[in-house]
C-alpha positions as CSV (number, residue, x, y, z in Angstrom):
1,M,110.0,-172.7,68.9
2,N,108.1,-171.8,72.0
3,E,104.3,-171.9,72.3
4,N,103.9,-168.1,71.7
5,E,106.1,-168.2,68.6
6,E,104.1,-171.1,67.3
7,K,100.8,-169.3,67.7
8,I,102.2,-166.2,65.9
9,S,103.5,-168.4,63.1
10,V,100.1,-170.1,62.7
11,Y,98.4,-166.7,62.8
12,I,100.7,-165.4,60.0
13,D,100.1,-168.4,57.9
14,V,96.3,-168.2,58.3
15,C,96.4,-164.6,57.2
16,R,98.4,-165.7,54.2
17,V,95.9,-168.4,53.3
18,I,93.0,-166.0,53.5
19,G,94.9,-163.2,51.8
20,R,95.9,-165.5,48.9
21,A,92.2,-166.5,48.4
22,V,91.2,-162.8,48.3
23,V,94.0,-161.9,45.8
24,L,93.0,-164.8,43.5
25,L,89.4,-163.9,43.6
26,K,90.3,-160.2,42.8
27,E,92.5,-161.3,39.9
28,A,89.7,-163.5,38.5
29,G,87.3,-160.5,38.7
30,Q,85.0,-162.4,41.0
31,P,83.3,-160.8,44.0
32,V,85.1,-161.1,47.2
33,T,82.6,-162.5,49.6
34,Q,83.0,-164.7,52.7
35,D,81.4,-167.6,50.9
36,R,83.8,-167.3,48.0
37,I,86.8,-167.0,50.3
38,K,85.6,-170.2,52.2
39,L,85.3,-172.1,48.9
40,M,88.7,-171.0,47.6
41,V,90.3,-172.0,50.9
42,Q,88.6,-175.3,50.8
43,M,89.8,-175.9,47.2
44,H,93.4,-175.1,48.1
45,S,93.1,-177.3,51.2
46,E,92.0,-180.3,49.1
47,Q,95.0,-179.8,46.8
48,N,97.5,-179.6,49.6
49,D,99.6,-182.5,51.0
50,D,101.7,-180.6,53.6
51,P,100.7,-181.5,57.2
52,Y,101.6,-178.0,58.5
53,M,99.7,-176.2,55.8
54,S,96.8,-178.5,56.3
55,N,96.6,-177.2,59.8
56,S,96.8,-173.6,58.5
57,Y,93.9,-174.3,56.1
58,A,91.8,-176.0,58.7
59,T,92.4,-173.0,61.1
60,A,91.5,-170.5,58.3
61,Q,88.3,-172.4,57.6
62,D,87.4,-172.3,61.3
63,V,88.1,-168.6,61.5
64,L,85.8,-168.0,58.4
65,M,83.0,-170.0,60.1
66,W,82.9,-167.6,63.1
67,N,80.5,-165.2,61.4
């Protein structure tokens, strides 16, 4: 995989991580706020043991801190 393909793959996985958090919050009937999404991503990150996904969770957390 070349560098551009790797960046696209990480981008897609970060979107999935954040999207999953949003869906789970909606299913639980909780408000979808940036703070709640951050917390959900953090919780999933702590339960994860896959190095690739750990990178995706870390990148998602960085993206959520931009605001």
